[in-house]
Steps between C-alpha positions, in 0.01 A plus 500: 500500500395435137549121535287496809226693316504248218483202745211670684311558171554151386351357821206721474436417136539125559173520711231430243151569636180657383573851633637778296853498358791653687519797262132577543502504879848666522399780270207566727713516825414817680756781466726576800321732744154425357413190707196573720355161621334634808329827606734693713435597863325835425245308284164476681473135417690422834256696702170412303546136397668333801253382762511710812604215743802432263596858494487524873714189543775643271502831687495349838793273410695798352440696827699259710803610302447877516807669652680161547870533423650322197713201586859512400594138399825426686790341313566292797170327483539470110827323573342235728419280202871461426612479859242275667256403227210709632293670236175561683629783714583731204190390304271591791648859508508529118135376446367707775633815360351421158169411666520845660544673168217297333260576788567875485465503119174324499363721775601814306354369173170420665471822701714743278511787744877506537477379861741197434719681255777630726567148625499366133744772394734404801461138413601544135800695619595214741466238224718703269763492771489122536821351338302209336137395497539123503561237763835370632417140403517616125823694535851406454666727761463532879367850476328670186714729280368791318667395181367158504130517416420139446154437395323246733143438601461787764691779353274444199201481743601813675563683163138416405374638829679821452417535131128457563520752788671750261241436243190521719619798696696684228299823521524524875863401509587757220325766695720426792811498276555382137864415609353219726322328209812556281709341767275209533494447121877513509525235763257275321719525192830437689374215713260308261476636144866510424622179667191295385536613143879422482529209725519148377303369801421128540141571589419635155491137376380343825192276527427604860375795698799732468434542128141646503532651854790722402383557147147613601660771724765580243224549234315735729812713538560497120146607415468768765855638525706430184534807277696364208301319230783277387591395859123445568450269203825309565390438872153394382644259256726350763203469739276322244786261414528426871125435507527243224784326677293477818197363306702259308641357821158470660311171505221461255269416795560839649646369817743716703773255612592766763169449665200727564702711735697632192203510256425858562858588415520257193190473282337807672805720436496384132139607486600856626749515215234408252247740650748796478595406140141480392446845650822628349409384146139585483396140524733370225710289731258244639555145629165458679395216271808287548422154627815463712447844655146400599634188655755694691225735643276206597780335705411743778162342557603150406725478787258660750389282796269722701498743791775689316731210484695396188684190412848623599748265338850646452617812690208677659523738789127487549244279328215742546391747235551853631526804272437302180154652451632819341672292229261190470211728410664707221664179366164327490357795307791491255439133437125521521509215742176518723647246747801723573269808532265324733790362703644858532159615627485221754843584630412868498198429701683273745773760545286806512651674195194726446497613860865488628747435222794665677483225766670268268806720487628365836451150377682543168799278445717799425321837430205606308538517133371853414441436130289196566291676758429791264404295203280277721315820607433596143280188486353525852138581377503175284660314789225603740238349263677165468334188652735363760563130462759270649646266238482163666588290203425137527803384299817649361771340294821691379669236290835692457550565870339162589275668750163350589247646728169354600209609731269229631263577786663677781855400369747657257815342380779614276800298381801608290751306296735680274874513577739639762656766278209736474501865572507558875512125537453291805575137488134410494433264205177304584413707809132570578293726723162426656259755628167442670226765493773725335721479811838331503558133603811382309694793374797625300666715755634739233815706561613703794686824509735537207867511607831495311476124512160485320643548151849362550668156470373434846130532405410135553644484852211719600234272650206649308666416167552129580261212403514369861303804598241459224222242489724244331676162553850469627632192319783287658581795701531733201323832423457627147770665314501846344542545122274499193598135433331390820139477375186312514304318223130517464369125498134606467267785567118528514288754691573473861764220465875544409762220490859616496818313489725709712796249505700738274500770763739297719867455469629162366634401839136490625452180303150588375390310190146644505286683743150558383312735715126498431284785648125448478238762608185338624168634632611474864875417480827563329694180465866458419645169374878443490580213259885445505782280377854528631834358376618463856384546862718722703273647758121532551345747278290764666200723390521859620183706557508867622212660686442820700213309688618313811480139431334274769605125472220265591500130458747365239384605157333823585635852556261782569546836338256741631161366389652268237694172507818370340437116461770254411552114541679451822630165383669665214605841644607628836442860593701767687435865549783758514446851636694713254356839619863619597581499131257778423642841449295817568360515149379134505340567834300789355379260226434186692494584865743379769460120448624265234516119507647233273320159493725232412345173369781225486472205271534189706582254223855450372365344175638648178145541354191622689191710518384709791235769528360765722192733487364818635138469589234753596 
């Protein structure tokens, strides 16, 4: 224990920035039991300061759960992950139960008449009876065991939901029975505070979403539930050390290599930690001026396409922004970034946040994050005054991730280089997406439903992970290979134009000496040039292009995609269209619809050196 404390302190002290020293902010850390970051449910703020349409939305949503029985999560469904690889069945039950509690709690906070309290009491009892609060994909055994309280993403997330419930409704729950709140506190300690404090978990030094996602929830539990000063400070030191590890691993350009779909659980969860620590130290702990943190925040609008679409490289279950408003806006306030604030206001206007915020609960990827919702509502008056503005940036360049985005006329294009060993990686070095009027033409499909195969040695046998199902060349019959060593090299970049040599992303047997892919954004077209040199010819190389728009082949050299055209030189390339709709699982169908096509442009020449091109025109 002492050695771990010394290591944590060394990691914290090595971070030399302009903010106050560790001793200064640690000495100012709020005492256990004294942290009061939000007005509790009985405070008139929740009746007087929340717009009436929003209040009505929360209460109406809560009413749908009045009297509804609490789901018992069956071991047989938990075990499916180990028996047949399915994880979505258990997750659906688990997330809906947590959505139920969040909805009831929000309704009771807003109304505060006790109408929802009996269901909340029964819900807390049901949660205390669950063996483990996490997901089977993150657990070593076929069924959860009471004595094995492994700390994963979702038992931390559940703990946060319950600890905020206990904090906000403490008066009402104590009035029902102090034994209930004491039982909840005991469960938080047993399931999160003890194992997180003692465990040498890998995520404490990780440079990906698990680190801040878990730590932000752990920190909320520490500040709201921990009663021992020494344990409180030990936990906070460890959390801050983990924050430094996450920041150190992040790219200087602020890019999230896990993709925008994970930004709200990576950089945004880090912000939540920072916000809580600033509150818990009376403002002494403040990273708001850090350049890398500012870049991490701005990534959310730098990868924005339009019509809610984001550039969805890497794993992404949905490339549309959904519930991010309730964290984008407070994060923008923390950074004093007007573009983030205006973007949040735009998203809020588009999604009806000020009129029907609870409608987003059903569209959430898992379940509403209660703490985020409450902190957002603390700023709702400021939010209502923000000028909504869609951040349609003309040019973006993230040099560390090698991501370029450009907007010209009605067309938007984004290209990525990087390597095939990134977090939540797909073999997609050099891939691109093209949107027209903010609607998809050439796409990155993303990822379907997670299964036991997704994060196993069989990951790259899944079609969505393969370069052959991204907008990339297949060279001499070979797709790209997974691994950090399979990477691209930036040949040149200027606004709207990127040239990458992607030869390094292919295995040696592909015989690729160089493959320079140049993507140029023009006023009325996006053009792609493939300039290649091979060491041997084995089979014709093919260019793969994926689209949810049904392609209509006309005369050689033209394929129509809705109101746009794919043009190529028929003397250099032949074209085929494959209907791959049958590959889509239910999740991908919800994202893209029921149709998906792969356009295959085959290089006719057998020469070892050559240059071909195609373009998407308005």
